[in-house]
Each structure stands twice: as structure tokens, then as C-alpha cells.
C-alpha positions as CSV (number, residue, x, y, z in Angstrom):
1,M,70.6,94.9,85.6
2,R,74.1,94.1,86.8
3,W,75.4,92.6,83.1
4,I,74.6,95.7,81.5
5,R,76.3,97.8,83.9
6,D,79.4,95.7,83.7
7,E,79.4,96.0,80.0
8,I,78.9,100.2,80.0
9,N,81.8,100.2,82.5
10,A,84.2,97.9,80.4
11,R,83.7,99.8,77.5
12,T,84.0,102.9,79.4
13,A,87.5,101.8,80.5
14,R,88.5,100.8,76.6
15,A,87.2,103.9,75.5
16,W,89.9,105.9,78.3
17,A,92.4,103.4,76.8
18,G,92.2,104.4,73.5
19,G,89.1,103.2,71.7
20,E,87.2,100.1,70.7
21,P,88.8,97.7,69.0
22,A,88.3,97.6,65.3
23,E,86.7,94.2,65.7
24,D,83.8,95.2,67.5
25,A,83.1,98.4,65.8
26,E,80.1,98.6,63.0
27,L,80.8,102.2,61.5
28,T,84.1,103.5,61.1
29,L,84.4,107.3,60.6
30,M,88.0,109.0,59.2
31,V,87.4,112.9,60.1
32,E,89.9,115.5,58.6
33,T,91.1,117.7,61.4
34,P,93.3,120.9,61.2
35,T,96.1,118.4,62.9
36,G,95.4,115.4,60.8
37,V,92.8,112.3,60.4
38,L,91.1,111.6,63.2
39,V,89.5,107.8,62.8
40,R,86.3,106.9,65.3
41,R,85.2,103.4,65.6
42,I,81.6,103.4,66.6
43,P,80.8,100.0,68.1
44,N,77.7,98.4,67.8
45,A,75.1,98.4,71.2
46,W,76.1,95.3,73.2
47,P,73.9,92.4,72.9
48,L,71.0,92.1,75.5
49,P,70.8,89.9,78.3
50,S,68.3,87.2,77.8
51,D,66.9,86.3,80.9
52,V,64.3,89.1,80.7
53,T,62.1,89.9,77.4
54,Q,64.0,91.9,74.9
55,G,62.0,95.1,75.1
56,Q,62.6,95.3,78.6
57,A,66.3,94.6,78.5
58,A,66.7,97.0,76.1
59,E,64.8,99.8,77.9
60,E,67.0,98.9,80.7
61,A,70.6,99.3,78.7
62,V,69.1,103.0,77.7
63,H,68.4,103.7,81.2
64,E,71.7,102.5,82.2
65,A,74.1,104.3,79.3
66,A,72.5,107.7,80.3
67,A,72.6,107.2,84.2
68,I,76.1,106.0,83.9
69,W,77.8,107.9,81.7
70,G,75.5,110.6,82.8
71,L,74.6,111.2,85.8
72,P,71.8,109.2,87.5
73,D,70.0,112.4,89.3
74,F,68.9,113.5,86.0
75,T,67.6,110.1,84.9
76,Y,64.3,108.6,85.6
77,R,62.6,105.4,84.8
78,G,59.3,105.0,83.1
79,H,56.4,106.1,85.8
80,Q,52.6,105.1,86.2
81,I,50.1,107.6,87.2
82,E,46.2,107.5,87.7
83,V,44.4,108.2,84.9
84,G,40.8,108.4,85.2
85,Q,39.6,104.9,86.0
86,G,42.9,103.5,84.4
87,T,47.1,104.2,84.6
88,R,49.1,105.5,82.0
89,E,52.8,105.2,81.8
90,L,55.3,108.4,81.3
91,G,57.7,107.1,78.8
92,D,59.9,104.5,78.9
93,N,62.9,106.8,80.3
94,L,63.2,110.5,81.3
95,L,66.2,112.6,81.2
96,I,65.2,116.0,83.6
97,V,68.4,118.4,83.4
98,G,67.7,122.1,84.5
99,S,65.3,123.8,82.2
100,V,65.1,120.9,79.6
101,G,63.1,117.0,79.9
102,V,63.6,114.4,77.4
103,V,60.8,111.9,76.9
104,V,62.7,108.5,75.7
105,Q,60.8,106.1,73.9
106,V,62.4,102.3,73.7
107,K,61.3,100.1,70.5
108,S,63.4,96.8,70.0
109,R,62.7,94.4,67.0
110,T,62.7,90.8,68.3
111,A,62.2,88.7,65.0
112,P,63.8,90.6,62.1
113,S,63.3,89.3,58.6
114,D,65.4,89.9,55.6
115,D,62.8,91.9,53.9
116,A,64.2,95.4,54.1
117,A,61.2,97.0,52.9
118,R,59.2,95.2,55.6
119,E,61.6,96.1,58.5
120,R,61.6,99.9,57.1
121,R,58.1,99.9,57.6
122,W,58.7,98.3,61.1
123,V,60.8,101.2,62.1
124,K,58.2,103.8,60.5
125,K,55.2,102.2,62.7
126,Q,57.0,101.8,65.8
127,A,58.6,105.4,65.6
128,G,55.3,106.7,64.8
129,S,53.6,105.1,67.6
130,A,56.7,105.9,70.1
131,L,56.1,109.5,69.2
132,S,52.1,109.6,69.8
133,Q,53.1,107.7,73.2
134,A,55.9,110.8,73.8
135,R,53.2,113.4,72.8
136,G,51.0,111.9,75.9
137,T,53.5,111.9,78.2
138,I,54.8,115.2,77.8
139,R,51.2,116.6,77.7
140,R,50.4,114.6,81.1
141,L,53.9,116.0,82.9
142,R,52.7,119.7,81.6
143,S,49.4,119.1,83.1
144,Q,50.3,119.2,86.8
145,P,53.3,118.3,88.8
146,V,54.3,115.1,89.4
147,D,56.8,112.8,92.0
148,L,59.8,111.3,90.1
149,T,62.2,109.2,91.8
150,N,65.4,109.2,89.9
151,A,68.4,106.6,89.1
152,R,69.9,107.5,92.5
153,G,66.6,106.2,94.4
154,R,65.4,110.1,95.3
155,T,61.9,111.1,95.0
156,V,62.0,114.9,93.9
157,R,58.6,116.8,92.1
158,V,58.8,118.0,88.5
159,D,56.5,120.9,87.2
160,G,56.6,119.8,83.9
161,A,54.9,123.1,82.8
162,N,58.5,124.8,83.1
163,L,60.3,122.8,81.1
164,R,61.2,122.8,77.7
165,W,60.6,119.1,76.4
166,I,61.6,117.2,72.9
167,S,61.2,113.5,72.3
168,V,63.8,111.0,71.7
169,V,62.7,107.4,70.0
170,V,65.5,104.7,70.3
171,I,65.2,101.9,68.0
172,D,66.9,98.6,69.0
173,H,67.3,96.9,65.6
174,P,70.1,94.1,64.9
175,D,70.6,95.1,61.4
176,P,68.7,98.4,61.3
177,P,67.8,99.7,57.7
178,A,68.2,103.3,55.6
179,V,64.9,104.9,57.1
180,A,64.3,108.4,55.5
181,P,63.6,111.0,58.7
182,A,60.1,112.0,59.7
183,P,59.3,115.6,58.6
184,F,60.0,118.1,61.3
185,D,56.8,118.9,63.6
186,S,57.2,122.0,65.5
187,Q,54.6,121.2,68.0
188,A,56.4,117.9,69.1
189,P,60.5,118.0,68.0
190,A,61.9,114.8,68.3
191,V,64.8,112.5,67.3
192,V,64.9,109.4,66.0
193,I,67.9,107.3,66.8
194,L,69.8,104.1,66.9
195,R,70.6,102.6,70.9
196,R,74.0,102.2,68.8
197,D,73.8,106.0,68.5
198,W,72.4,106.9,72.0
199,N,75.4,105.0,73.4
200,F,77.7,106.8,71.1
201,L,76.4,110.1,72.4
202,F,76.5,109.2,76.1
203,E,80.0,107.6,75.9
204,L,81.7,110.8,74.0
205,L,80.0,113.6,76.0
206,K,80.0,112.3,79.5
207,S,77.2,114.5,80.4
208,T,73.6,114.8,80.4
209,H,73.3,118.7,79.6
210,A,75.6,117.9,77.1
211,V,73.4,115.3,75.4
212,A,70.1,117.0,76.1
213,T,71.9,120.1,74.8
214,Y,73.0,118.4,71.3
215,L,69.4,116.8,71.0
216,E,68.0,120.2,71.5
217,R,70.4,121.6,68.2
218,V,69.4,118.8,66.4
219,V,65.8,118.2,66.5
220,G,64.9,120.9,64.0
221,D,67.2,119.0,61.2
222,P,66.0,115.4,61.1
223,V,68.4,112.7,59.3
224,E,68.3,109.4,58.0
225,L,68.5,106.5,60.8
226,G,71.9,105.4,61.7
227,R,73.7,108.9,60.4
228,E,73.8,110.3,64.1
229,P,77.6,110.0,64.6
230,V,78.3,111.4,60.9
231,R,75.8,114.6,61.7
232,Y,77.8,114.6,65.4
233,Y,81.0,115.0,63.7
234,E,80.3,117.4,60.7
235,L,78.5,119.8,63.9
236,A,81.6,119.3,66.0
237,M,84.1,120.3,62.7
238,A,82.1,123.0,62.2
239,D,82.1,124.1,66.0
240,H,85.7,123.7,65.8
241,Q,86.1,126.2,62.7
242,A,83.6,128.5,63.6
243,E,84.5,131.9,65.6
244,P,83.6,131.7,69.5
245,D,81.2,134.0,70.9
246,K,82.8,137.1,72.2
247,I,82.9,137.4,76.1
248,D,82.7,140.8,77.9
249,P,86.2,141.6,79.1
250,A,84.8,143.4,82.2
251,L,83.4,139.3,83.1
252,V,87.0,138.2,83.3
253,G,88.9,141.4,84.6
254,P,92.4,142.7,83.7
255,S,94.1,139.4,85.4
256,G,91.8,137.1,83.7
257,L,92.3,134.8,80.8
258,T,90.5,134.0,78.0
259,I,90.1,130.5,76.3
260,A,88.2,129.5,73.5
261,T,86.8,126.0,73.5
262,P,84.1,124.4,70.7
263,L,80.9,123.0,72.8
264,L,81.2,119.5,71.2
265,P,84.5,117.4,71.3
266,L,86.1,115.6,68.6
267,A,87.4,112.9,70.9
268,V,88.6,112.7,74.7
269,P,92.6,111.8,74.4
270,P,93.5,109.4,77.0
271,E,95.7,111.7,78.9
272,D,92.9,113.3,80.1
273,A,91.0,110.5,81.9
274,R,91.8,111.3,85.5
275,P,90.7,114.9,85.5
276,H,87.9,114.0,83.5
277,L,87.1,111.5,86.3
278,L,88.3,113.8,89.0
279,V,85.4,116.2,88.0
280,R,82.9,113.4,87.7
281,S,84.1,112.0,91.2
282,I,83.5,115.7,92.8
283,F,79.9,115.8,91.4
284,E,79.3,112.3,92.7
285,D,80.4,113.4,96.2
286,I,77.9,116.4,95.5
287,A,75.0,114.0,94.6
288,I,75.3,110.9,97.6
289,T,76.8,113.4,100.6
290,P,73.7,113.1,103.3
291,A,71.9,116.5,103.6
292,P,68.9,116.3,105.6
293,D,68.1,119.8,105.9
294,V,69.0,120.1,102.0
295,D,66.0,119.9,99.7
296,E,66.6,117.4,96.8
297,G,65.0,119.6,94.2
298,N,67.6,122.3,95.2
299,R,70.6,119.9,94.7
300,L,69.1,118.5,91.3
301,A,69.6,122.2,90.6
302,V,73.3,122.6,91.8
303,L,73.9,119.5,90.0
304,A,72.4,120.7,86.8
305,E,74.7,124.2,86.4
306,L,77.8,121.9,87.6
307,D,76.9,119.7,84.7
308,R,76.7,122.8,82.2
309,L,80.5,122.9,82.5
310,P,81.5,122.5,79.0
311,V,83.0,119.0,78.2
312,T,85.9,120.3,76.1
313,Y,87.0,122.1,79.3
314,R,86.6,119.6,82.0
315,A,89.9,118.4,81.4
316,E,91.4,122.0,82.2
317,I,89.4,121.9,85.5
318,G,90.4,118.5,86.3
319,H,94.2,119.1,86.0
320,F,94.0,122.5,88.2
321,L,92.4,120.7,91.0
322,E,94.9,117.9,90.4
323,D,97.8,120.0,90.3
324,G,96.6,122.1,93.2
325,L,96.2,119.3,95.7
326,A,99.7,118.0,94.8
327,A,101.0,121.4,95.9
328,V,99.2,122.1,99.1
329,V,99.4,118.3,100.4
330,D,102.7,119.2,102.3
331,V,101.6,122.7,103.7
332,G,102.4,122.2,107.0
333,P,99.3,122.9,109.5
334,E,100.4,126.2,110.7
335,A,99.9,127.6,107.1
336,T,96.9,127.6,104.9
337,E,97.5,127.8,100.8
338,W,94.6,128.8,98.8
339,R,94.4,128.1,95.0
340,L,91.2,129.3,93.2
341,R,89.5,129.7,90.0
342,R,87.0,131.4,88.7
343,F,84.9,130.1,85.4
344,V,82.6,132.1,83.3
345,G,81.7,132.1,79.6
346,G,79.1,129.8,78.2
347,L,77.4,129.1,80.8
348,E,74.3,132.0,80.7
349,R,73.4,133.1,83.7
350,V,75.8,130.6,85.7
351,H,79.1,131.5,87.6
352,L,81.4,128.7,88.8
353,A,84.3,128.5,90.8
354,F,86.6,126.0,91.4
355,G,89.6,125.7,94.7
356,V,91.8,123.9,96.7
357,C,93.1,124.6,100.3
358,S,95.2,122.8,102.2
359,Q,93.6,122.8,105.6
360,F,90.0,122.1,106.7
361,S,87.7,123.5,109.4
362,D,84.9,125.5,110.0
363,M,86.8,128.4,109.5
364,H,88.3,127.6,106.1
365,R,84.4,126.6,105.2
366,D,83.1,130.0,106.5
367,L,86.5,131.8,104.6
368,F,85.5,130.0,101.4
369,S,81.6,130.8,101.7
370,W,82.2,134.3,102.1
371,W,84.5,134.3,99.4
372,V,82.3,132.9,96.9
373,Q,79.2,135.2,98.4
374,L,82.4,138.1,97.4
375,R,82.8,136.7,94.2
376,H,79.0,136.2,93.3
377,Y,78.1,139.9,94.6
378,D,81.1,141.2,92.4
379,H,80.1,139.2,88.7
380,A,76.7,140.6,89.6
381,Q,77.8,144.1,89.5
382,V,78.7,143.4,85.8
383,R,76.2,141.1,84.6
384,G,73.5,143.3,86.2
385,A,70.5,142.4,87.6
386,A,71.2,139.6,90.2
387,D,67.7,137.8,90.6
388,D,68.8,134.9,88.0
389,L,72.4,134.8,88.6
390,T,73.6,131.4,90.5
391,T,77.2,131.1,91.7
392,V,78.5,127.3,92.5
393,G,81.6,127.3,94.4
394,V,83.3,123.8,95.0
395,L,86.4,123.3,97.2
396,L,88.7,120.7,97.8
397,S,90.9,119.8,100.8
398,P,93.4,116.9,101.0
399,R,92.9,114.5,103.3
400,R,95.9,112.6,105.3
401,D,94.3,110.0,106.8
402,G,94.5,107.2,104.2
403,V,90.9,107.2,103.9
404,R,90.1,109.3,100.4
405,A,92.4,111.6,99.0
406,F,90.2,114.7,99.4
407,D,87.1,116.3,100.9
408,T,84.5,118.4,98.9
409,T,82.6,121.3,99.9
410,M,80.0,123.0,98.0
411,I,78.4,126.5,98.3
412,A,75.7,127.7,96.0
413,V,74.5,131.4,96.1
414,R,71.5,132.3,93.9
415,G,70.0,135.7,93.3
416,A,70.9,139.8,94.6
417,L,73.0,139.8,97.6
418,D,72.4,143.0,99.9
419,F,75.9,143.7,101.6
420,S,76.6,146.8,103.8
421,D,79.3,149.2,102.9
422,E,81.1,147.9,106.4
423,E,80.3,143.9,105.1
424,L,81.9,144.9,101.8
425,R,84.8,146.0,103.7
426,A,85.6,143.3,105.6
427,L,85.3,140.8,103.0
428,R,87.5,142.6,100.7
429,E,89.9,142.9,103.8
430,A,89.5,138.7,104.3
431,W,89.9,138.1,100.0
432,P,91.8,141.2,99.0
433,N,92.6,139.8,95.5
434,P,90.3,138.2,93.1
435,P,91.6,134.7,91.9
436,T,92.0,134.0,88.2
437,T,89.1,134.0,86.2
438,E,88.9,132.0,82.7
439,G,86.5,133.2,80.4
440,V,85.7,130.7,78.3
441,E,84.6,131.6,74.7
442,T,82.2,129.0,73.3
443,S,81.6,128.2,69.2
444,D,78.6,126.5,67.8
């Protein structure tokens, strides 16, 4: 639905420019922070188009919000599978990122009344029905692998038995009543939120992994329908005030930097728009580059690791890459200048690296590949067992043909690397000095 996509893009542009105008906002929050009062306006969910049924339009709006503000590679529409003599639908929408799966059921109120009690009964009934449908979807997804097609149009095989599942019910209602939350069910963890609040989470976090992680974080503490933004800012303030988890100094090294950052942002400053968009464009490059010999499941795994990059730190990486491109673009062809940075901490068993090189050729690609492998090896020596350790390296090289600003190269390594002493000596001769390593201590 092009109309929905245009509306999301327009709201994104207004958000980067400084937020939604007050007249468009249903909810205004005033958050006291150490640097002053933050005013955050939570806009209404946009009106749905009338050329399709309201239920279908609501499902599409939820899908598009996740696909555009998050990554479309992790977003799937409801899927019909054969069950006995009939068929069953696997949710209205699915999010699958890394080891987390989210079944999304959407319920839209078509003929609301002025009777608040009646509307509360409708919400409770629809939420109960949606949760029952979600439980059935999760049960079927866990029973056997299934082929799913994501919003990028690529089909991948998903083994639901290897995922942690939660359910989300998105309520689309023009005047939602205050409804007490359903008791937490540890056997079927679920979150019930408004479509407005689904949009709010994706617009602010702009990361499928971050939204899924947030939903996992709050699933055990149900709140009244419509209070999700309040809960979010309570948690974000707690993150900002909490002591960050300490990082092992050995991971950073003697020349590294340690930066403390909360997992949940209070806001994204407008001046960080360009670096955020640069990081997103890198993800898009990796997602859309033709790679006939690459298994799509492996590509998704790499994108999921990159999407772990904390939202509060993406602008820092974007600024580093912007500055690097500006610094090396005028380096002549007789010289090569590298600017490299590693990122550790707050990512479990993932190790990310970003860099800029003034030139690009097969030789430069091979050199970068060797650098990624060497840093993966060194990181594994500190971490210990490397079987589940992943390193993803991203390199930007400026282009001078006017077609686009840069090319993107990605190298990923997983598991133990077995180098001989001679190979290690050769690698260290090629790359004698480790780059700056930034250890990020996250608080939640």
C-alpha cells in the first residue's frame, strides 16, 4: 500500500526535523532528565486508507511500520500452511531477528460505540482471541521448519524450534479505552499494545533487534493499554541512571576507549540524522547486493548481528565513517589510507568492526579480509572458546565516478580459525598495529 509507505516516510522526515507538530499528537509526555525536561509528543496512528477493508489496512500498516523503520529482511506477512484437510495462517505478521521470533496479531475496531464498558469488552475479547491464534502459530512454527518470504521478497527456511517466541497483539482503535492488562502467562508470553505505540517503538528505535529486545524485556510486566510510551520512558530513564555493566579491559586493550551508553534512547538529536541514515544505508547495501553464491540464511544472520549495534551508539559509528570518508577521498592513487575501528561489549558473542579505505581493489579487499580474520582470532584468544563467536567487518571506499558516494564491502567470520605460526607472522606483518577498539558498557 503506497499510501501507508508514503505516510511512514513523511513522519520519519518530520521526526528527523524535530518531531511531530503538537496538533498531530495524541499524547504529550514531559520527561525530567539530568539536562532538563524532554517534551516528547506521541502522534496518533495515522488514518487508514479506505480502498481496502479496515482490518486488512491495519495489518498492512503494522507490517509497513516494521519493514520501513526496522529492516524488511526481518519482517514477514502471515503465511498459509496446509494442516490436515485445510489450511492455517501463521500470524498476521511475523518478526524474526537473530534468535527471537515475534508473532504479531492485529485487531481493528470497525464500528466503535460511545459505551466505554462495551469497548473494554471488545478489546479483552479480541486480545484473548488474538493470543489464542498466536499460541497456535507458535506451536506450528515449532513443530517443523517452514519456508517464509520476507518483505525484501526473499524466501528463507525458518526453524521455529530454535527461536525464543513471544506474541504481540496490536489493537487498532480510534478511541481506545483504558483496559487493565491480562495476567502474565509464562507459557505464552505476550504484549498487548496500541497501533500508535507499535509505531512509536519502531520510529524511535529504528531497529528490529532493539524493538524485539524491548518487547522481551517488558513481556513479564503487563501495563494498561495505551501506557507503553510512559513505560518506555520510565525504563529509558532507569537505563540512563543505572551503572553500566563493566567490560573486560582485555577486550578493549591498552589503547582502547570505554564508552557507557544506555540501551534505550530518550531521543535522537536531529544532528544525528545523517550518521544514522548512513548506518542504515550500509545495512541496505549488504541486504540488496546480488550474491548468488551466498545462502540467504547466512545473509540474514549477518544483518541480525549488525542490527544488534545499540541504537544509542549508531550515530557515533556514522560520524566516524563520515569523517573517515571525508578524510581519505582526496588521497592520491599512489597511497592507501585506512581508518579502522572495532566495537566490543554489549553484543554477547558478536564483534563488529567498521573502517574506511581510500582505495579499493581485489588487493584491498583481501587485505581487509585478512585484517578481519586476524582481529577475530585475537578477540577469540581473549574471549576463550570461539565456536559461537562472530566477527562482522564493514569497509567503505569512496567512489569518484559520481554514481554514488561509496562502495560497501562486508566480511564475516564465525567460529575458530586455525592459523599456523607462519600464517600469524605474515598477518601481523601486514597488520602490525591494532585499530582503536571501543568497548561499550551498556546499562539496562
